[in-house]
Structures are given as structure tokens and as C-alpha cells.
N, C-alpha and C positions, 0 to 999 in steps of 0.2 A: 486554505485549500486543504481539505482532508488531513487534519491533524488529530483525528480520532479514528481508531479502527479496532476491530476485534477478530480473533481467531479462536474457534473452539474445536479442539481436536489435537491430533498428533500428525506430524508431517512425514513419517517414515516411508510411506509408499506413494506419496502424492506425485503424480506425473512421472512415474517411473524411477523415483529416487530410491536408492538401495543402500546408501551408506551415510554415516555421520562424518562430516568434514571438519569437525573441531575436536580438540584433544579431550575435553571433558564436558559433560552436560552442566550448564550453569546452575548454581545453587544459591545465588544471592537474591535479595528481594527486589532488585531492579528488573528481574526477568519475569514478565507477566504478559504473555502474548494474548491473553484473553482481553486485556485492556491496553491497547497499544497507543502510546503517546510519544511526541518528539523526545529524543534522547533515551527512550526506553528501548529494550532489546526484543527482538522478534525472530521467528523462524524465517529463513529464506531457503529456496532450493536453487542450487547452482551446479556447475560441472567443473571437474578438476581431473586432469589426466585421463579423460575419457570416461570418467565415472560421474553419474548424476547422484548427488546426495544433498543432505540438508545441513544447514549451518545456523548459527545464532549470531546476529549482528545488531548494531545500534542504529536506530532510525535517525541518522544524520550522516550523510555521505561525506561530509567534511570533518567528521570526528571532533566537533567542538571548535574548529578553527575559524568558523564564520561568525558574523555578528549575531546570527540566530541559527537554529538547527536547519540544515538544508534537507528537508524531508521530501520535497517534490521537485521534479525536473520537467520543464516543458520544451525549451528550445534546444533540440538535439543538434542544431547547427553551430552552437557556440563551441569554441575549440575544446574547452575542458570536458564538455559532455560528448562531443563527437569522438574524442579519444576513447572514452569509456564505451560508447555505443559501438565503435568499430572493433573493439577487443572482445572476443568471445568469452574469455575468462572473467570479464568484469560484468557480465550480464547475470541477472538472477530473476527469479519468480518469487513474489511475495504472496503466500496463501492467506486469504481473508474469508471471514464469514459475513461481515458487514462493515460498512464505513459510514462515517457521520459527516454531515454538513449542518451548520447552524442556520436557523431561519433568518431571512433578511431583516424582519421587523421584530421588535420586542413584544411580549405578551403580558397583559395585566392578568394575573392569576386570582385577583380578588382577595388576596390574603393580607393586604395592608403593606406589602413590601414592594420595592421598586420593580417595574416590569423587567423581564429578561428574555433573551432569545431561547428558543427551544431547539432540541436536538432532533434532526431528521436522519433516520438510519436506513441506508440503502443496502439491498441484497440482490442476488441473482437467483431467479426462481427455478432455473434448471441446473444450478450448480450450488449445492449446499456450502461447499468450499470452492471459491473461485480464484483464478490466477491473475495477479496484477504484474504488469511489466515493470522491471526495476533494473537498477545498476548498483554496483557496489565497488568499493576499493578499500585497500588496507590503509589504516590511519594509525596515529600514535596510540590510540586507545583500542585498537583492534579493527575488525571489519565494520564499515559503515555503509548503509544503503540508502537509496532514495527511490520513491515510486515515480514512474513516468506518467505525466498527465497529458490530456488531449482536450479537444472541444467538448463541451457538455452536451449530453443528449437531451431529448425532450422531457425526460423525467427529472433529471438533475437541474436543468437550466433555470426553472423558476426559483430554486433555492440557491443555487450557486452558478450564475450565468457564465462565469469566466472559464471554468474548466472542470474536468472530472478526472479521476484516475483511469489509466488505460487498462481495462479488463480484457483479458485474452480468452478467446474460445479455446477449449481443450486441444483442438486440432492445431492451434497456432503456437502452442508452448514450445514445440521443437524448433519452429522457425525463429522464435524470439531468442532462444538459447544458442542456436547454431547457424542462423541465416546471415546473409550479407547485410551490410549497413542499409542498403536500399530496401531490402526486405523488411527489416524491423521498423524503419521509418514508415513504411506502408501500413504497419500494424498499429501505429499511433493514431487511433480513431475511436470515436465514441461507441460504446457497446449498445446493442439493440435495446431501446427503452422498453419494448414490449416483453422482453425477457428479464426485466428487473422489477422489484417491488420496493416500496418505501413505507415506513411507519413513522408516526410522529405527528405533531411535535411532542416530545417528552421533556420533562423538567426534573431530572434526577436530584438536583440540589435542593428542590423544594418538596418533592413528593417521592414516594417509594416506587420509582419508575426506573427502568433500564432499557 
């Protein structure tokens, strides 16, 4: 479920963010928000001491302590997630340009090699950079975050029927960061499919496609 995503741009002024909430801008080769993968690091927007700013965190809310990277959270009623959901300081927004799901079936590309699944890239047609609901917490390796998922809409469902990431309307960003637990649970819903686009399938490991 959504273990590939991209962000093109800088987060400095997104959704009213005005400050950097980390000590130093990352300079290591693991930081590549344009190609986000599990255990990679990405920008998030969060609030601290009444200031909304941007931070850089690892896409694994458990910080490597799970059997696999915990990149997505669905059941907000589970005690560990409810604790994060209820605490304003642990909420965040993940800025994305597009996210990927793989096709259910493999494709024969006619190149004599085994068939493979294609990448389908989803975007929001009225938001070049869109907001994804998320949670974060401090771990032994620094801040770690997960994206919140919900039911799939009509555009995503044929590719990934189980779930999609929770995309927020710009007017709902404040509610996600500052609202009550009941208010944010109400925001955990599929984004309007008519306001989204999809491209693909693409096969970047076989062709010069992205």
C-alpha cells in the first residue's frame, strides 16, 4: 500500500509553515524527497509550541523496530495509533506530488523477459502539491512518520482495492493538525476521484519511463 511517492518542490511556505523544526538541513544521500521509499527521509509539516514548520523524518513511524517499515496506518482505534491521533503534537502533514500503486496483473512487454507489474502514478488535479494526513513520533533514530490510509476511491480501487492514502483538502489541514480526535477520524475518507488523475502503467526498470 503506497510505498512509493514523490515530492517536487520545497516545503517552506506550505499550508502556513514558517519555520524549520530541525537543527540542520540533511546532507546525506538518504534524503531524496523526490523519490520517497520506506526508510527514506522526507519533508513533513507539523506544529511545535504554536509554530507551524517543516521537518525531515524517516518514513517508518516505528524507527526500524518493527518486522518491516511501518509506513501506513489504517486502524486509528488501535491503542498505539489512537495515542498518536489524540496528541496534537504527534500529527503531521506529508506533502506529495504523486503516489504510486502497482498494477494487480503482470504485463508482458514483448522483450523476452518475464512479465512484471507496472507503476500507476496518482496525482490531484487541483493541487500540484497535496496534503496527506500523517502521524509521527520520536524514535531511536530520530523522527519517524506514517501516512494515514482510508478506503479507496473509484479511481484507485481498480488498482489497489484495499485502501488509499488520506488526502486532505487544503481547508482541512488545520483541522487535521489542531482538531479533536473525533474530527480527524471524520477526515479519514477517500478523496474525490473526479479531482484526481492517474498515469500508467509505466515500467521504469525496463524502459526510460518515470
